[in-house]
Structure formats: structure tokens, C-alpha cells
Predicted model as a PDB file, atoms N, CA, C, CB and O in Angstrom, pLDDT in the B-factor column:
MODEL        1                                                                  
ATOM      1  N   MET A   1     -18.223  64.158  24.884  1.00 54.00           N  
ATOM      2  CA  MET A   1     -16.739  63.541  23.714  1.00 54.00           C  
ATOM      3  C   MET A   1     -16.237  64.619  24.089  1.00 54.00           C  
ATOM      4  CB  MET A   1     -16.767  63.273  21.734  1.00 54.00           C  
ATOM      5  O   MET A   1     -16.740  65.743  24.106  1.00 54.00           O  
ATOM      6  N   GLU A   2     -14.626  64.064  24.578  1.00 62.00           N  
ATOM      7  CA  GLU A   2     -13.915  65.055  24.824  1.00 62.00           C  
ATOM      8  C   GLU A   2     -13.178  65.281  23.531  1.00 62.00           C  
ATOM      9  CB  GLU A   2     -13.130  64.854  25.994  1.00 62.00           C  
ATOM     10  O   GLU A   2     -13.391  65.003  22.351  1.00 62.00           O  
ATOM     11  N   TYR A   3     -11.821  66.158  24.496  1.00 66.00           N  
ATOM     12  CA  TYR A   3     -10.789  66.610  23.377  1.00 66.00           C  
ATOM     13  C   TYR A   3     -10.202  65.718  22.993  1.00 66.00           C  
ATOM     14  CB  TYR A   3      -9.836  67.501  23.640  1.00 66.00           C  
ATOM     15  O   TYR A   3     -10.103  64.699  23.676  1.00 66.00           O  
ATOM     16  N   LEU A   4      -9.435  65.880  21.344  1.00 73.00           N  
ATOM     17  CA  LEU A   4      -8.614  64.416  20.868  1.00 73.00           C  
ATOM     18  C   LEU A   4      -7.511  65.174  21.659  1.00 73.00           C  
ATOM     19  CB  LEU A   4      -8.279  63.859  18.867  1.00 73.00           C  
ATOM     20  O   LEU A   4      -7.186  64.522  22.651  1.00 73.00           O  
ATOM     21  N   SER A   5      -7.060  65.953  21.576  1.00 82.00           N  
ATOM     22  CA  SER A   5      -5.687  66.311  21.585  1.00 82.00           C  
ATOM     23  C   SER A   5      -5.555  67.997  22.386  1.00 82.00           C  
ATOM     24  CB  SER A   5      -5.137  66.243  19.835  1.00 82.00           C  
ATOM     25  O   SER A   5      -5.773  68.972  21.667  1.00 82.00           O  
ATOM     26  N   LEU A   6      -5.181  68.219  23.925  1.00 83.00           N  
ATOM     27  CA  LEU A   6      -5.180  69.364  24.182  1.00 83.00           C  
ATOM     28  C   LEU A   6      -3.516  70.079  24.075  1.00 83.00           C  
ATOM     29  CB  LEU A   6      -5.901  69.377  25.497  1.00 83.00           C  
ATOM     30  O   LEU A   6      -2.519  69.406  23.810  1.00 83.00           O  
ATOM     31  N   PRO A   7      -3.507  71.497  24.332  1.00 85.00           N  
ATOM     32  CA  PRO A   7      -1.877  71.970  24.307  1.00 85.00           C  
ATOM     33  C   PRO A   7      -1.843  71.446  25.595  1.00 85.00           C  
ATOM     34  CB  PRO A   7      -1.317  73.745  24.103  1.00 85.00           C  
ATOM     35  O   PRO A   7      -2.770  71.017  26.280  1.00 85.00           O  
ATOM     36  N   PRO A   8      -0.489  71.548  25.869  1.00 90.00           N  
ATOM     37  CA  PRO A   8       0.325  71.281  27.212  1.00 90.00           C  
ATOM     38  C   PRO A   8       0.032  72.268  28.089  1.00 90.00           C  
ATOM     39  CB  PRO A   8       1.856  71.241  27.077  1.00 90.00           C  
ATOM     40  O   PRO A   8       0.182  73.454  27.797  1.00 90.00           O  
ATOM     41  N   GLY A   9      -0.492  71.782  29.443  1.00 92.00           N  
ATOM     42  CA  GLY A   9      -0.940  72.270  30.489  1.00 92.00           C  
ATOM     43  C   GLY A   9      -2.132  73.229  30.551  1.00 92.00           C  
ATOM     44  O   GLY A   9      -2.154  74.348  31.064  1.00 92.00           O  
ATOM     45  N   TYR A  10      -3.153  72.551  29.908  1.00 95.00           N  
ATOM     46  CA  TYR A  10      -4.528  72.712  29.530  1.00 95.00           C  
ATOM     47  C   TYR A  10      -5.442  71.409  30.245  1.00 95.00           C  
ATOM     48  CB  TYR A  10      -4.594  72.733  27.799  1.00 95.00           C  
ATOM     49  O   TYR A  10      -5.218  70.222  30.008  1.00 95.00           O  
ATOM     50  N   LEU A  11      -6.231  71.787  30.924  1.00 95.00           N  
ATOM     51  CA  LEU A  11      -7.526  70.829  30.838  1.00 95.00           C  
ATOM     52  C   LEU A  11      -8.537  70.936  30.930  1.00 95.00           C  
ATOM     53  CB  LEU A  11      -7.669  70.107  31.382  1.00 95.00           C  
ATOM     54  O   LEU A  11      -8.994  72.035  31.243  1.00 95.00           O  
ATOM     55  N   THR A  12      -9.532  69.626  30.658  1.00 94.00           N  
ATOM     56  CA  THR A  12     -11.149  69.823  30.215  1.00 94.00           C  
ATOM     57  C   THR A  12     -11.540  70.093  31.886  1.00 94.00           C  
ATOM     58  CB  THR A  12     -12.118  68.115  29.270  1.00 94.00           C  
ATOM     59  O   THR A  12     -10.820  70.218  32.877  1.00 94.00           O  
ATOM     60  N   THR A  13     -12.819  70.114  31.725  1.00 95.00           N  
ATOM     61  CA  THR A  13     -13.485  70.169  32.935  1.00 95.00           C  
ATOM     62  C   THR A  13     -13.704  68.832  34.005  1.00 95.00           C  
ATOM     63  CB  THR A  13     -14.723  70.662  32.519  1.00 95.00           C  
ATOM     64  O   THR A  13     -13.762  68.847  35.235  1.00 95.00           O  
ATOM     65  N   SER A  14     -13.792  67.799  33.156  1.00 94.00           N  
ATOM     66  CA  SER A  14     -13.398  66.485  33.699  1.00 94.00           C  
ATOM     67  C   SER A  14     -12.004  66.302  34.247  1.00 94.00           C  
ATOM     68  CB  SER A  14     -13.567  65.523  32.685  1.00 94.00           C  
ATOM     69  O   SER A  14     -11.736  66.026  35.416  1.00 94.00           O  
ATOM     70  N   LEU A  15     -11.204  66.476  33.324  1.00 94.00           N  
ATOM     71  CA  LEU A  15      -9.332  66.270  34.143  1.00 94.00           C  
ATOM     72  C   LEU A  15      -9.301  67.294  35.004  1.00 94.00           C  
ATOM     73  CB  LEU A  15      -7.693  66.523  33.022  1.00 94.00           C  
ATOM     74  O   LEU A  15      -8.767  66.961  36.062  1.00 94.00           O  
ATOM     75  N   ALA A  16      -9.740  68.652  34.968  1.00 96.00           N  
ATOM     76  CA  ALA A  16      -9.885  69.442  36.313  1.00 96.00           C  
ATOM     77  C   ALA A  16     -10.097  69.170  37.215  1.00 96.00           C  
ATOM     78  CB  ALA A  16     -10.480  70.129  36.470  1.00 96.00           C  
ATOM     79  O   ALA A  16      -9.385  69.517  38.157  1.00 96.00           O  
ATOM     80  N   ALA A  17     -11.095  68.474  37.355  1.00 96.00           N  
ATOM     81  CA  ALA A  17     -12.049  67.640  38.379  1.00 96.00           C  
ATOM     82  C   ALA A  17     -10.742  66.660  39.310  1.00 96.00           C  
ATOM     83  CB  ALA A  17     -13.431  66.399  37.277  1.00 96.00           C  
ATOM     84  O   ALA A  17     -10.080  66.843  40.331  1.00 96.00           O  
ATOM     85  N   LEU A  18     -10.858  65.660  38.351  1.00 96.00           N  
ATOM     86  CA  LEU A  18      -9.545  64.651  38.493  1.00 96.00           C  
ATOM     87  C   LEU A  18      -8.530  65.143  38.971  1.00 96.00           C  
ATOM     88  CB  LEU A  18      -9.026  64.095  37.342  1.00 96.00           C  
ATOM     89  O   LEU A  18      -8.222  64.611  40.037  1.00 96.00           O  
ATOM     90  N   ALA A  19      -7.549  66.321  38.484  1.00 94.00           N  
ATOM     91  CA  ALA A  19      -6.751  67.062  39.215  1.00 94.00           C  
ATOM     92  C   ALA A  19      -6.800  67.462  40.691  1.00 94.00           C  
ATOM     93  CB  ALA A  19      -6.739  67.973  38.625  1.00 94.00           C  
ATOM     94  O   ALA A  19      -6.008  67.340  41.625  1.00 94.00           O  
ATOM     95  N   VAL A  20      -7.597  67.803  40.603  1.00 95.00           N  
ATOM     96  CA  VAL A  20      -7.618  68.249  42.122  1.00 95.00           C  
ATOM     97  C   VAL A  20      -8.747  67.549  43.187  1.00 95.00           C  
ATOM     98  CB  VAL A  20      -7.915  69.866  42.107  1.00 95.00           C  
ATOM     99  O   VAL A  20      -8.697  68.007  44.328  1.00 95.00           O  
ATOM    100  N   GLY A  21      -9.502  66.758  42.999  1.00 94.00           N  
ATOM    101  CA  GLY A  21     -10.193  65.628  43.537  1.00 94.00           C  
ATOM    102  C   GLY A  21     -11.807  65.830  43.815  1.00 94.00           C  
ATOM    103  O   GLY A  21     -12.447  65.094  44.566  1.00 94.00           O  
ATOM    104  N   VAL A  22     -12.296  66.813  43.175  1.00 94.00           N  
ATOM    105  CA  VAL A  22     -13.693  67.080  43.381  1.00 94.00           C  
ATOM    106  C   VAL A  22     -14.582  66.977  41.920  1.00 94.00           C  
ATOM    107  CB  VAL A  22     -13.792  68.584  44.066  1.00 94.00           C  
ATOM    108  O   VAL A  22     -14.012  66.689  40.867  1.00 94.00           O  
ATOM    109  N   ASP A  23     -15.573  67.160  41.970  1.00 95.00           N  
ATOM    110  CA  ASP A  23     -16.637  66.409  40.816  1.00 95.00           C  
ATOM    111  C   ASP A  23     -16.612  67.625  40.332  1.00 95.00           C  
ATOM    112  CB  ASP A  23     -18.283  65.641  41.166  1.00 95.00           C  
ATOM    113  O   ASP A  23     -16.326  68.563  41.076  1.00 95.00           O  
ATOM    114  N   PRO A  24     -16.964  67.858  38.752  1.00 96.00           N  
ATOM    115  CA  PRO A  24     -16.859  68.136  37.457  1.00 96.00           C  
ATOM    116  C   PRO A  24     -17.794  69.212  37.903  1.00 96.00           C  
ATOM    117  CB  PRO A  24     -17.178  67.033  36.262  1.00 96.00           C  
ATOM    118  O   PRO A  24     -17.538  70.269  37.326  1.00 96.00           O  
ATOM    119  N   ALA A  25     -18.765  69.292  38.714  1.00 95.00           N  
ATOM    120  CA  ALA A  25     -20.017  70.658  38.959  1.00 95.00           C  
ATOM    121  C   ALA A  25     -19.071  71.671  39.942  1.00 95.00           C  
ATOM    122  CB  ALA A  25     -21.878  70.035  40.060  1.00 95.00           C  
ATOM    123  O   ALA A  25     -19.088  72.899  40.017  1.00 95.00           O  
ATOM    124  N   THR A  26     -18.195  70.626  40.702  1.00 94.00           N  
ATOM    125  CA  THR A  26     -17.206  71.585  41.194  1.00 94.00           C  
ATOM    126  C   THR A  26     -16.743  72.507  40.795  1.00 94.00           C  
ATOM    127  CB  THR A  26     -16.408  71.269  41.418  1.00 94.00           C  
ATOM    128  O   THR A  26     -16.980  73.581  41.348  1.00 94.00           O  
ATOM    129  N   ILE A  27     -15.782  72.418  39.516  1.00 95.00           N  
ATOM    130  CA  ILE A  27     -15.669  73.070  38.737  1.00 95.00           C  
ATOM    131  C   ILE A  27     -16.504  74.147  37.788  1.00 95.00           C  
ATOM    132  CB  ILE A  27     -15.282  72.417  38.419  1.00 95.00           C  
ATOM    133  O   ILE A  27     -16.181  75.319  37.594  1.00 95.00           O  
ATOM    134  N   ARG A  28     -17.353  73.638  37.388  1.00 95.00           N  
ATOM    135  CA  ARG A  28     -18.290  74.442  36.975  1.00 95.00           C  
ATOM    136  C   ARG A  28     -19.017  75.676  38.326  1.00 95.00           C  
ATOM    137  CB  ARG A  28     -19.358  73.321  36.343  1.00 95.00           C  
ATOM    138  O   ARG A  28     -19.380  76.805  37.997  1.00 95.00           O  
ATOM    139  N   ASP A  29     -19.089  75.266  39.506  1.00 92.00           N  
ATOM    140  CA  ASP A  29     -19.257  75.889  40.218  1.00 92.00           C  
ATOM    141  C   ASP A  29     -18.301  77.664  40.476  1.00 92.00           C  
ATOM    142  CB  ASP A  29     -19.227  74.861  41.003  1.00 92.00           C  
ATOM    143  O   ASP A  29     -18.600  78.856  40.553  1.00 92.00           O  
ATOM    144  N   TRP A  30     -17.259  76.930  40.516  1.00 93.00           N  
ATOM    145  CA  TRP A  30     -16.021  77.755  40.286  1.00 93.00           C  
ATOM    146  C   TRP A  30     -15.858  78.573  39.648  1.00 93.00           C  
ATOM    147  CB  TRP A  30     -15.209  77.344  39.989  1.00 93.00           C  
ATOM    148  O   TRP A  30     -15.007  79.457  39.746  1.00 93.00           O  
ATOM    149  N   VAL A  31     -16.848  78.384  38.684  1.00 94.00           N  
ATOM    150  CA  VAL A  31     -16.535  79.274  37.189  1.00 94.00           C  
ATOM    151  C   VAL A  31     -17.648  80.183  37.585  1.00 94.00           C  
ATOM    152  CB  VAL A  31     -16.753  78.391  35.382  1.00 94.00           C  
ATOM    153  O   VAL A  31     -17.420  81.391  37.511  1.00 94.00           O  
ATOM    154  N   ARG A  32     -18.774  79.796  37.978  1.00 92.00           N  
ATOM    155  CA  ARG A  32     -19.784  80.263  38.118  1.00 92.00           C  
ATOM    156  C   ARG A  32     -20.221  81.442  38.984  1.00 92.00           C  
ATOM    157  CB  ARG A  32     -20.261  79.417  38.304  1.00 92.00           C  
ATOM    158  O   ARG A  32     -21.097  82.303  38.912  1.00 92.00           O  
ATOM    159  N   ARG A  33     -18.945  81.020  40.093  1.00 89.00           N  
ATOM    160  CA  ARG A  33     -18.663  82.169  41.161  1.00 89.00           C  
ATOM    161  C   ARG A  33     -16.867  83.382  40.994  1.00 89.00           C  
ATOM    162  CB  ARG A  33     -18.607  81.020  42.862  1.00 89.00           C  
ATOM    163  O   ARG A  33     -16.154  84.187  41.593  1.00 89.00           O  
ATOM    164  N   GLY A  34     -16.944  83.063  40.453  1.00 90.00           N  
ATOM    165  CA  GLY A  34     -15.817  83.836  39.825  1.00 90.00           C  
ATOM    166  C   GLY A  34     -14.023  83.172  40.890  1.00 90.00           C  
ATOM    167  O   GLY A  34     -13.031  83.806  41.251  1.00 90.00           O  
ATOM    168  N   ILE A  35     -14.304  82.075  40.998  1.00 91.00           N  
ATOM    169  CA  ILE A  35     -12.835  81.343  41.513  1.00 91.00           C  
ATOM    170  C   ILE A  35     -12.155  80.866  40.087  1.00 91.00           C  
ATOM    171  CB  ILE A  35     -13.120  79.761  42.693  1.00 91.00           C  
ATOM    172  O   ILE A  35     -10.956  81.128  39.991  1.00 91.00           O  
ATOM    173  N   LEU A  36     -12.642  80.338  39.204  1.00 94.00           N  
ATOM    174  CA  LEU A  36     -11.906  79.783  38.336  1.00 94.00           C  
ATOM    175  C   LEU A  36     -12.530  80.653  36.943  1.00 94.00           C  
ATOM    176  CB  LEU A  36     -12.041  78.085  38.426  1.00 94.00           C  
ATOM    177  O   LEU A  36     -13.712  80.990  36.876  1.00 94.00           O  
ATOM    178  N   THR A  37     -11.660  80.901  36.014  1.00 95.00           N  
ATOM    179  CA  THR A  37     -12.077  81.149  34.557  1.00 95.00           C  
ATOM    180  C   THR A  37     -11.549  80.548  33.375  1.00 95.00           C  
ATOM    181  CB  THR A  37     -11.919  82.350  34.299  1.00 95.00           C  
ATOM    182  O   THR A  37     -10.351  80.275  33.299  1.00 95.00           O  
ATOM    183  N   ARG A  38     -12.499  80.280  32.277  1.00 95.00           N  
ATOM    184  CA  ARG A  38     -12.247  79.762  31.171  1.00 95.00           C  
ATOM    185  C   ARG A  38     -11.132  79.980  30.590  1.00 95.00           C  
ATOM    186  CB  ARG A  38     -13.022  79.982  30.489  1.00 95.00           C  
ATOM    187  O   ARG A  38     -10.902  81.123  30.984  1.00 95.00           O  
ATOM    188  N   CYS A  39      -9.961  79.591  29.690  1.00 93.00           N  
ATOM    189  CA  CYS A  39      -9.527  80.032  28.627  1.00 93.00           C  
ATOM    190  C   CYS A  39      -9.400  79.731  27.319  1.00 93.00           C  
ATOM    191  CB  CYS A  39      -8.826  80.193  28.838  1.00 93.00           C  
ATOM    192  O   CYS A  39      -8.449  80.008  26.588  1.00 93.00           O  
ATOM    193  N   GLY A  40     -10.655  79.000  26.979  1.00 90.00           N  
ATOM    194  CA  GLY A  40     -10.625  78.767  25.911  1.00 90.00           C  
ATOM    195  C   GLY A  40     -11.660  77.614  25.731  1.00 90.00           C  
ATOM    196  O   GLY A  40     -12.464  77.365  26.630  1.00 90.00           O  
ATOM    197  N   GLY A  41     -11.631  76.841  24.443  1.00 89.00           N  
ATOM    198  CA  GLY A  41     -12.560  76.042  23.840  1.00 89.00           C  
ATOM    199  C   GLY A  41     -14.025  76.566  23.193  1.00 89.00           C  
ATOM    200  O   GLY A  41     -14.012  77.230  22.157  1.00 89.00           O  
ATOM    201  N   THR A  42     -15.021  76.299  23.726  1.00 88.00           N  
ATOM    202  CA  THR A  42     -16.379  76.475  23.226  1.00 88.00           C  
ATOM    203  C   THR A  42     -17.050  76.594  24.747  1.00 88.00           C  
ATOM    204  CB  THR A  42     -16.979  75.111  22.144  1.00 88.00           C  
ATOM    205  O   THR A  42     -16.546  76.505  25.867  1.00 88.00           O  
ATOM    206  N   PRO A  43     -18.585  76.866  24.229  1.00 87.00           N  
ATOM    207  CA  PRO A  43     -19.132  77.201  25.675  1.00 87.00           C  
ATOM    208  C   PRO A  43     -19.936  76.186  26.080  1.00 87.00           C  
ATOM    209  CB  PRO A  43     -19.942  78.489  25.796  1.00 87.00           C  
ATOM    210  O   PRO A  43     -20.879  76.425  26.835  1.00 87.00           O  
ATOM    211  N   MET A  44     -19.619  74.675  25.547  1.00 89.00           N  
ATOM    212  CA  MET A  44     -20.346  73.511  25.849  1.00 89.00           C  
ATOM    213  C   MET A  44     -18.860  72.818  26.715  1.00 89.00           C  
ATOM    214  CB  MET A  44     -21.097  72.597  24.250  1.00 89.00           C  
ATOM    215  O   MET A  44     -18.930  72.692  27.938  1.00 89.00           O  
ATOM    216  N   ARG A  45     -17.587  72.409  25.982  1.00 91.00           N  
ATOM    217  CA  ARG A  45     -16.386  72.134  26.400  1.00 91.00           C  
ATOM    218  C   ARG A  45     -15.296  73.208  26.290  1.00 91.00           C  
ATOM    219  CB  ARG A  45     -16.049  71.054  25.770  1.00 91.00           C  
ATOM    220  O   ARG A  45     -14.504  73.467  25.383  1.00 91.00           O  
ATOM    221  N   PRO A  46     -15.564  73.908  27.847  1.00 94.00           N  
ATOM    222  CA  PRO A  46     -14.348  74.722  27.723  1.00 94.00           C  
ATOM    223  C   PRO A  46     -13.176  74.166  28.482  1.00 94.00           C  
ATOM    224  CB  PRO A  46     -14.611  76.108  28.193  1.00 94.00           C  
ATOM    225  O   PRO A  46     -13.401  73.163  29.158  1.00 94.00           O  
ATOM    226  N   ILE A  47     -11.933  74.672  28.474  1.00 95.00           N  
ATOM    227  CA  ILE A  47     -10.763  74.029  28.480  1.00 95.00           C  
ATOM    228  C   ILE A  47      -9.789  75.377  29.715  1.00 95.00           C  
ATOM    229  CB  ILE A  47     -10.157  73.775  26.531  1.00 95.00           C  
ATOM    230  O   ILE A  47      -9.549  76.484  29.232  1.00 95.00           O  
ATOM    231  N   TYR A  48      -9.474  75.162  30.774  1.00 96.00           N  
ATOM    232  CA  TYR A  48      -8.516  75.469  31.704  1.00 96.00           C  
ATOM    233  C   TYR A  48      -6.708  75.064  31.949  1.00 96.00           C  
ATOM    234  CB  TYR A  48      -9.212  75.018  32.649  1.00 96.00           C  
ATOM    235  O   TYR A  48      -6.039  74.035  31.856  1.00 96.00           O  
ATOM    236  N   ARG A  49      -6.442  76.436  32.284  1.00 96.00           N  
ATOM    237  CA  ARG A  49      -4.931  76.071  32.356  1.00 96.00           C  
ATOM    238  C   ARG A  49      -4.829  75.506  33.511  1.00 96.00           C  
ATOM    239  CB  ARG A  49      -3.907  77.182  32.249  1.00 96.00           C  
ATOM    240  O   ARG A  49      -5.559  75.862  34.437  1.00 96.00           O  
ATOM    241  N   VAL A  50      -3.909  74.533  33.651  1.00 95.00           N  
ATOM    242  CA  VAL A  50      -3.346  73.624  35.173  1.00 95.00           C  
ATOM    243  C   VAL A  50      -3.266  74.294  36.416  1.00 95.00           C  
ATOM    244  CB  VAL A  50      -1.817  73.083  35.104  1.00 95.00           C  
ATOM    245  O   VAL A  50      -3.742  73.879  37.473  1.00 95.00           O  
ATOM    246  N   THR A  51      -2.469  75.645  36.195  1.00 95.00           N  
ATOM    247  CA  THR A  51      -2.337  76.476  37.358  1.00 95.00           C  
ATOM    248  C   THR A  51      -3.219  77.018  37.826  1.00 95.00           C  
ATOM    249  CB  THR A  51      -1.644  77.289  37.296  1.00 95.00           C  
ATOM    250  O   THR A  51      -3.424  76.886  39.032  1.00 95.00           O  
ATOM    251  N   ASP A  52      -4.145  77.910  36.940  1.00 95.00           N  
ATOM    252  CA  ASP A  52      -5.406  77.955  37.344  1.00 95.00           C  
ATOM    253  C   ASP A  52      -6.294  77.441  38.097  1.00 95.00           C  
ATOM    254  CB  ASP A  52      -5.784  77.914  36.765  1.00 95.00           C  
ATOM    255  O   ASP A  52      -7.053  78.102  38.806  1.00 95.00           O  
ATOM    256  N   VAL A  53      -6.280  76.296  38.016  1.00 96.00           N  
ATOM    257  CA  VAL A  53      -7.168  74.973  38.187  1.00 96.00           C  
ATOM    258  C   VAL A  53      -6.300  74.575  39.618  1.00 96.00           C  
ATOM    259  CB  VAL A  53      -7.080  73.609  36.635  1.00 96.00           C  
ATOM    260  O   VAL A  53      -6.927  74.643  40.674  1.00 96.00           O  
ATOM    261  N   LEU A  54      -5.378  74.311  39.638  1.00 94.00           N  
ATOM    262  CA  LEU A  54      -4.480  74.441  40.883  1.00 94.00           C  
ATOM    263  C   LEU A  54      -4.647  75.694  42.304  1.00 94.00           C  
ATOM    264  CB  LEU A  54      -3.079  74.701  40.154  1.00 94.00           C  
ATOM    265  O   LEU A  54      -4.796  75.413  43.494  1.00 94.00           O  
ATOM    266  N   ASP A  55      -4.555  77.166  41.643  1.00 94.00           N  
ATOM    267  CA  ASP A  55      -4.800  78.199  42.663  1.00 94.00           C  
ATOM    268  C   ASP A  55      -6.284  77.997  42.670  1.00 94.00           C  
ATOM    269  CB  ASP A  55      -4.261  79.777  42.315  1.00 94.00           C  
ATOM    270  O   ASP A  55      -6.761  78.998  43.205  1.00 94.00           O  
ATOM    271  N   ALA A  56      -7.095  77.289  42.375  1.00 93.00           N  
ATOM    272  CA  ALA A  56      -8.980  77.671  42.725  1.00 93.00           C  
ATOM    273  C   ALA A  56      -8.942  76.739  43.752  1.00 93.00           C  
ATOM    274  CB  ALA A  56     -10.490  77.256  41.352  1.00 93.00           C  
ATOM    275  O   ALA A  56      -9.672  76.968  44.716  1.00 93.00           O  
ATOM    276  N   ARG A  57      -8.180  75.630  43.764  1.00 92.00           N  
ATOM    277  CA  ARG A  57      -8.285  74.173  44.750  1.00 92.00           C  
ATOM    278  C   ARG A  57      -8.242  75.047  46.251  1.00 92.00           C  
ATOM    279  CB  ARG A  57      -6.590  72.756  44.515  1.00 92.00           C  
ATOM    280  O   ARG A  57      -9.038  74.940  47.184  1.00 92.00           O  
ATOM    281  N   HIS A  58      -6.845  76.086  46.132  1.00 89.00           N  
ATOM    282  CA  HIS A  58      -6.461  76.170  47.359  1.00 89.00           C  
ATOM    283  C   HIS A  58      -6.986  77.680  47.683  1.00 89.00           C  
ATOM    284  CB  HIS A  58      -4.895  75.850  47.516  1.00 89.00           C  
ATOM    285  O   HIS A  58      -6.680  78.113  48.794  1.00 89.00           O  
ATOM    286  N   ALA A  59      -7.693  78.463  46.883  1.00 84.00           N  
ATOM    287  CA  ALA A  59      -8.282  79.772  46.861  1.00 84.00           C  
ATOM    288  C   ALA A  59      -9.482  80.012  48.130  1.00 84.00           C  
ATOM    289  CB  ALA A  59      -8.939  79.935  45.330  1.00 84.00           C  
ATOM    290  O   ALA A  59     -10.440  79.238  48.125  1.00 84.00           O  
ATOM    291  N   ALA A  60      -9.434  80.727  48.842  1.00 73.00           N  
ATOM    292  CA  ALA A  60     -10.883  81.457  49.462  1.00 73.00           C  
ATOM    293  C   ALA A  60     -12.287  81.466  48.994  1.00 73.00           C  
ATOM    294  CB  ALA A  60     -10.744  82.768  49.478  1.00 73.00           C  
ATOM    295  O   ALA A  60     -12.665  82.314  48.185  1.00 73.00           O  
ATOM    296  N   LYS A  61     -12.946  80.707  49.392  1.00 71.00           N  
ATOM    297  CA  LYS A  61     -14.088  80.243  49.014  1.00 71.00           C  
ATOM    298  C   LYS A  61     -15.115  81.168  49.347  1.00 71.00           C  
ATOM    299  CB  LYS A  61     -14.295  79.031  49.514  1.00 71.00           C  
ATOM    300  O   LYS A  61     -15.565  80.912  50.464  1.00 71.00           O  
ATOM    301  N   PRO A  62     -15.735  82.282  48.729  1.00 66.00           N  
ATOM    302  CA  PRO A  62     -16.436  83.310  49.292  1.00 66.00           C  
ATOM    303  C   PRO A  62     -17.789  82.421  49.701  1.00 66.00           C  
ATOM    304  CB  PRO A  62     -16.640  84.652  48.218  1.00 66.00           C  
ATOM    305  O   PRO A  62     -18.091  81.466  48.985  1.00 66.00           O  
ATOM    306  N   SER A  63     -18.595  82.758  50.869  1.00 68.00           N  
ATOM    307  CA  SER A  63     -19.579  82.628  51.337  1.00 68.00           C  
ATOM    308  C   SER A  63     -20.581  82.743  51.121  1.00 68.00           C  
ATOM    309  CB  SER A  63     -19.581  82.890  51.862  1.00 68.00           C  
ATOM    310  O   SER A  63     -20.793  83.946  50.971  1.00 68.00           O  
ATOM    311  N   ARG A  64     -21.844  81.925  50.932  1.00 67.00           N  
ATOM    312  CA  ARG A  64     -23.139  82.532  50.812  1.00 67.00           C  
ATOM    313  C   ARG A  64     -24.169  82.819  51.980  1.00 67.00           C  
ATOM    314  CB  ARG A  64     -23.751  81.768  49.964  1.00 67.00           C  
ATOM    315  O   ARG A  64     -24.184  82.334  53.111  1.00 67.00           O  
ATOM    316  N   PRO A  65     -25.004  83.717  51.414  1.00 67.00           N  
ATOM    317  CA  PRO A  65     -25.822  83.920  52.739  1.00 67.00           C  
ATOM    318  C   PRO A  65     -26.869  82.921  53.427  1.00 67.00           C  
ATOM    319  CB  PRO A  65     -26.572  85.056  52.521  1.00 67.00           C  
ATOM    320  O   PRO A  65     -27.885  82.673  52.777  1.00 67.00           O  
ATOM    321  N   GLY A  66     -26.744  82.455  54.414  1.00 62.00           N  
ATOM    322  CA  GLY A  66     -27.913  81.064  54.518  1.00 62.00           C  
ATOM    323  C   GLY A  66     -26.764  79.765  54.642  1.00 62.00           C  
ATOM    324  O   GLY A  66     -27.069  78.603  54.911  1.00 62.00           O  
ATOM    325  N   GLN A  67     -25.585  80.195  54.417  1.00 61.00           N  
ATOM    326  CA  GLN A  67     -24.791  78.509  53.886  1.00 61.00           C  
ATOM    327  C   GLN A  67     -24.358  77.825  55.572  1.00 61.00           C  
ATOM    328  CB  GLN A  67     -22.705  78.835  52.564  1.00 61.00           C  
ATOM    329  O   GLN A  67     -24.344  78.394  56.664  1.00 61.00           O  
ATOM    330  N   ARG A  68     -24.115  76.734  55.283  1.00 58.00           N  
ATOM    331  CA  ARG A  68     -24.232  76.137  56.930  1.00 58.00           C  
ATOM    332  C   ARG A  68     -22.432  76.157  56.927  1.00 58.00           C  
ATOM    333  CB  ARG A  68     -25.254  74.058  57.242  1.00 58.00           C  
ATOM    334  O   ARG A  68     -21.697  76.289  55.949  1.00 58.00           O  
ATOM    335  N   ALA A  69     -22.142  76.021  58.026  1.00 56.00           N  
ATOM    336  CA  ALA A  69     -20.835  75.908  58.337  1.00 56.00           C  
ATOM    337  C   ALA A  69     -20.090  74.303  57.772  1.00 56.00           C  
ATOM    338  CB  ALA A  69     -20.824  76.146  59.992  1.00 56.00           C  
ATOM    339  O   ALA A  69     -20.937  73.507  57.367  1.00 56.00           O  
ATOM    340  N   ARG A  70     -18.754  73.853  57.730  1.00 55.00           N  
ATOM    341  CA  ARG A  70     -19.072  72.947  57.646  1.00 55.00           C  
ATOM    342  C   ARG A  70     -17.431  72.410  58.593  1.00 55.00           C  
ATOM    343  CB  ARG A  70     -19.613  72.627  56.120  1.00 55.00           C  
ATOM    344  O   ARG A  70     -17.215  71.221  58.828  1.00 55.00           O  
TER     345      ARG A  70                                                      
ENDMDL                                                                          
END                                                                             
């Protein structure tokens, strides 16, 4: 269940993914890796600032040991 109403300038995980053209799992991965931070919501339904999501899209992603180059 999504939020019925969000404050202007905030996105759910699925809306953030749509905004930057990635899967919702990628948004959750960015949070886990410290590239994006939650700004509210609940643990099961976090919300993010639009500007933070857009900044995360263009941020340099830290590599993991053994990760294949694309």
C-alpha cells in the first residue's frame, strides 16, 4: 500500500525508482550502501527527498571487492 498523500518534494521507494529509471531494489541498495538516505516514513515505507534521489543517481558509486567492471 502506498501513501495516499506525500508532502511536496518527497517520493516513496517505487516513485523514486521511476523518477531516475532504476528498479526499486536499486534504491534500497543505494540506502544500504550509504549513497541515499531516508528522510522519513516508516521502516517498511520510507520516503526520500527528490533532490537526494537525483543527487544519488549521479553520485560516484563505491565499488565492491570482486565486482565486475561494466
